[in-house]
N, C-alpha and C positions, 0 to 999 in steps of 0.2 A: 319524444318519449318523456323527457323531463317535464314538458308542459302538461302532457296528459296525466302523468302521475300526480302532479301538483294540484291541478284544478278539476280533474274529472269528476270528483264527488260533488262539486258545486254545480256541474252542468248537466249531469245525467238526469233524465226524467222530465226535462222541461220542454221537450218538443222543439229543440233548436235545429234549424235546417242545416244539412251537411255543408252547404256553401258558406254559411255563417261560421261554422266551426273551423272550416279550412282557412277562411280569412283570418280568424283569430290566431290560429297556429302560425300562419304566414307572417303576421305582424310580430309575433313573439320571437321569430327567428332573427330579427334585425339586431338584437343585442348580442347574438353569437358571432356576428361578422368581425368585430374588433378582436375577439379571442381566436377565431379560426384563421384569420388572415396572417398573423405572424407565423403560426405553425405551417401554413401553406407556403409562405415565402421561404422558410428554412428547408422544408422538404424539397421544394422545387430547385433551390440553389444547390443543395447538396447532390441531388440526383443529376442535374444537368452538368455541372462542372466535374462531378465524380465520373460520369460517363465519358466526358471529353478527355479527362486525364487517364482513365483506365484504357481507353482506345488509342492513346498516345497522340490524339489530335492537338492537345495543348502543346505537347512537345514539338510537333511539326510546325505549329504556328510560331512558337518561340524560336525555332531553328531558322525561320525565315525573317527573323528580326522583329516580330510583333510581340510587344511586351504584354504582361498580364493586365496592366491598367488599360491598355488600348483594347484588349479583348473584352474587358468588363465595361467599356465605355457605352456601347449601345444598350446593354442591359441596365446600366446605371441611368440612362435617359428614360428607359421604360419604368424603372423603379421610381424615378422622380415624378413621373405622371401618376403612378400608382399611389405614391404618398399624398399627392395633392388630391387625388380622387377619394382617398380614404378620409382625408380631412373634411372634404365636402360631405361625404356620407355621414361622418360623425356629427357634423355641424347642422345639417339640415334633415337628412333622411331619418336618422335614429330618433331625434326628438319628436318628429312628426309621427313616426311609426309607434313609438312608445305612448304618445298621447292618445292615438286612435286605439291602441291595444288596451290601455287602462280604462278608457271610456267604454269600450265595448265589453270588457270583462265586468265592469261595474254594472252595466245594463243587464248583462246575462245573469249576474248574481242576484239582482233584484227581481228578475223575471220569475214569476211563480210557475210551479209545475204545470204541465199540460193537463187539460181537463180529462180526468180519468177517475171515475167513481168506483171504489171498492165496496162490495156488499158488506153491510153491517157497520160501516164507518161513515162519520160525517165528513163531507168535503167542504172545507171552509176557505178555500183560496179565492173565491169570488167575493168581491166587496158586498157587504150587507146581505149575503145569502149563505145559508148552510143547508146542504142536501144530504139525505141519508136514504139508501134503498136496502130493502131486505134481501132481494135476489136479483140477478141479472140473467136474462136468457142468452142463448148461444149467439143470437144475431147482434148482440152488444147494443141493442136499442131498446128492447122491451125490458121493463123493470117492474118489480112488484114490491108491495108494502112501502110506499113512498112517503117520506116525511120531509117537508120543506119549511125552514124558518126564513122569513124575509122581512127586512126593515125598510120602511118607506123612505124615498129619497128626500121628501119635503120635511120629514120629522124623524130624526134618528131614534126617538123613543117609542115610536109606533111599530108594533111587531105584528106580523101576520103569520099564522101557522096553517099549513095545508097538509092534509092527510088523505091519501088515496090508496085504493086496493092495488091498482096497477096503472101503467102508462108507458109512454114512449119518450125517449130523449134523443134528439138528433142535432148534431152540431152542423152549422151552416158551412157552405163550401169555403168561405173565407175565414172560418173559425172565429168569427166575431160575435155570433149569436148562438144561443142554445134554445131550440124549439122544443117545448114540453107539452105533451097532451096527456091529461090525467082522466081516469075513469073511476066512478063510484067513490066519491070522496066527500070531505067536508072542509070548509074554509072558516077559520076563526080569526077575527079581526078585533084588536083592541081599539077602543074609542078614547084615546088619550086626549083628544082635542075637545072633548065634551066637558063643560063646567062641572066641577064636583066629582071628577073622575076618581080621586083618591078615596072618596067615601063610598061610592056605589060600585066602582070598577065595571062600568058598562062595556058590552062587547056585542059584536055581530057574529052570528053563526049561520052559515049557508051550506046546504047540502047540494051536491051536483052529480049528474050522471056523466057529464063530459065537460072538460074545461081546458082551454089552451092558454099558454103563457109563454112569453119570450124573455129570456134573461140575457143581459149584456155581458159579454166575456172580455170586454176591452181592458178590464183590470189585470188580465193575464198577459197582456202584451208588454213589449219592452218599453221602459221609461228611459229616455235618453239623458245621459248625464250632462252637467254643465261643463263643457270643455274649457271655457275661459277661467273658471275657478280652479280647475285642475292644472292649468298651464303654468301656475306659479311654482311648481315643483322644479328644483334645480336640475333634475335629470331630463327635463322636457324643454330646456332653453338652449338657444344657439349662442354664439360668442357675443353678439351685440346685446342680447337680452341679459346674459350673465354679467357683462360689464356694467350695464345699467343697474342691475340689482345690487352688485357689489358696491357701486358708488352710493346707492341709497342707504345701504347698511352703514357705510362709513359716515355719512351725514348724520344718521340717527345716533351712532356711537359718539360723535363729536358733540351733539346736542346733550346727550346724557352726561358726558364728561363735564361740560360747562355748567350744567344744572347742579351736579353734585359738588363740584369744586366751589361754586358760588355759595351753596348751602353751608358747606363746611367752613368757608371763610367767614360768613356771618355768624355761625355758631361759635367760633373761637373768639371773634372780636367782641361779641356781646355776651360772653359767658358771665354768669353772676359772680363767679369767683373773683374776677378782676374788676368788678364794678365798685365804685367808691361807696362810702357810707351814704352819700346823698342819692336819693332815688332818681334814676334817669328820667322817669316820666315827669317828675317835678322840676327837673332842670334841663330844659331843651338845649341849652348852650353847654352841655356837659362835654368835657375833654378829659382824656385819660392822662393821669399824672404818673410820673415814675415813682416806684417804691423807694422809700428812703432807707429802709433797712433790709439786710439780706434775708432775714427770716420773715416770711410773708405774714405769719401770725402776729408778729410784733407791730405791724402797721395798723392792726385793727384791735378793737376791744376784745378781751378774752371771752366775753359772753357770746360772741358771734363765732367762735372757733368751731364748735360742734356743727353749727349750721353750714359753715364754710366747707367742712370736710364732707358732709353729706351731699352738698351741692356739687362739689368737685368730683365725687365718685359717680353720681348720677350723670353728670355731664360727660365724664370720660366713657361711661358705659354707652351713652347715647351716641357719642362719636364713633366708638368701636362698632356698635351695631350698624350705624350708617355705612361705615367703611366696609364691613363684612358683606352687607347687602349689595353695595355697589360692586365689590370685587366679584361676587358670585354672578351678578348680572352681566358684568363685563366678560367673564369667562364664557357664559352662555352665548352672548352675542358674538364673541370671537369664534366659537365652535360653529355657530349658525352660518356666519359668513365664510368659514373654512370649507363648508360643503360646496358653496358656489365657486370658490377659488379652485378647489380640487377638480371640479368638473371643467372649469376653464382650462387649466393646465393639462387635463386628461386629453382633450381634443388635439392639442399640439404634440404632447408626449407620445401618444399612441400612434400618431401619424409618422413622426420622426423615427419611432422605434422600428418601423418596417425597414427603413434604410439601414439601421444599425444591425438588424438581424441578417439582412442580405450581405452586408460587409463581413459578417462572420461565416455565413453558410457557403457563399460562393468560393472564397479562398480556401475554406476548410475542405470543401469537396475536391479542389485541385490538389490539396496536400494528401488526403487519405486515399485518393485514386480508387474509389469504389463507387460504382453506379448501382442501378437497380433500386428496389424498394426496401430491402432489408436493413442494411447498416445505416443508410441515410435516415430512415424513419426512426430507428432507435436513437441515433444521435440527436435528431430534431426533437424528439419527445423529451429527452433528458435536458436539452437546452431550454425547451419551453417550460418544463417544470421549474427550473432554476429562475427563469425570467418571471414566471407567474408568482412564485413564492416571494421574490424580492418586490415585485410590483404590488402585491396585496399588502405586504408588510409596510412598505413605504406609504401607500395610500391610507392605511389605517393610522399610522403614526402621524401623518399630516393632519388628518381630520380630528385626531385627539390632541393636537397642538403639542405633541412631544417633540417634533421637529418642524421647521417651517414648511408650509403647505407646498411650496414650489419644489423644495428638496425631496419631500416624500413622493410627489408625483413623478419626478424625474430620476428617482433613485435607481431604478432598473437600467435606465439609459446611461447614467453616470457609471454604473458598475460594468456594463457591457462595452462601453466605449473603449477603454484600454484593451480589453480582450480583442475587440474588432481590429484595432490598430496593430496589435501584436501578430494576429493570424494573417492579416493582409501583408504585413512586412515580411513575414516568413515565406508566404506564397510567392511574393514578388522576387525574393532572392532564392527561390527553389530549395528551401530548406525544410526538413521535416519538422513536425510540431514540437518535438523536444530536442532538436539539434542545438548544440552549444551549451547544454546543461552539464556541468561537471558531475552531478549526481547520476544523471542518465548514462554518461560515458562510463562511470565507475560501475554501474549496475550491468551494462552490456559486457564489460571486460570480465566481471565476476561471473556472469552467466556463461560466457564462453569458456 
């Protein structure tokens, strides 16, 4: 539904086959898996272990000497397989699906509307052709008061105009050609290839009782996008490609740093302020000498002081402008590489997050002792909202360089990890969620 509401206005009226539309929607669903899977894991963990606890099956297993960790062991193995599978999905399936989705969506956006002429309006979607009809019969083939403008393929300036009383228009079975038969009309041809055309404006005018013509409709077909050019997007790369791009970014940043520091070094050493009275160009064996007096002005003639001040100010402004430009370029490059770094950490963080949420959901289900779909779903949604808010905040802060990229992408995991340890520890020791809290005991006594 989100896909349809977002792109339906760009796809309606273009004669797109239903299978193509379904394929486009199917490819768009790949991005929902990383968001749906954590919620699924939480709901499944809470429902499963909530049911086991509610029916006292966990109590029976513990009474027979089976600890909670041993009960969780087979599910933990399954979750490890799920985490690895999720990483493979994030690393290979999603980039490929997104690339195919973006390429297909771009093709469909460029596709012109299907051939459908409305009476009284010019249809100009066909290259080099504009068609207008006054009326259309009920058979959707017979048209009246036909006017066609057509430019020649060999000369874009040469224009033919055709006017007919009536005719028929039939699209071929493969929708590649438009067969037109016109009756009782006139054809007007400009003779732009004749010498002296601009002076005399010669033309040919031919009347006809019946004329057939075929118009190519290939310009209405899909034009396939260049996938190799689109594949440079950081969201369409796997781990190996991301590492390669990040390494390339660092190499370019090092080159820019060396270039700018070398320029500033030369600018400071050859600054006219510190040059001696003798011109450097006239003295190739020039060497800098130490200033004898503390006041720089006193080392030079007073007639040069004004020129020295203006040169010093202009040199300082030049250095400041160079440093500001380099600083802004460096920030831009760091933000650019942060996108690739965030995508790299995202593939690992989202996979490990499944295990983290399972470590919260399964012990929490054993503690609350409620199965079914009601309470587990409510708790799962609340936990998912917290996780999603922290995750989006950390990702945005990392991309904006407010915090290190790795910290921003792993922020939700770092926040939930202590919570998972605490809940697991309480479940192992058969304690309630708020057991041991002084404030909780005080509240229970006060309520009693």
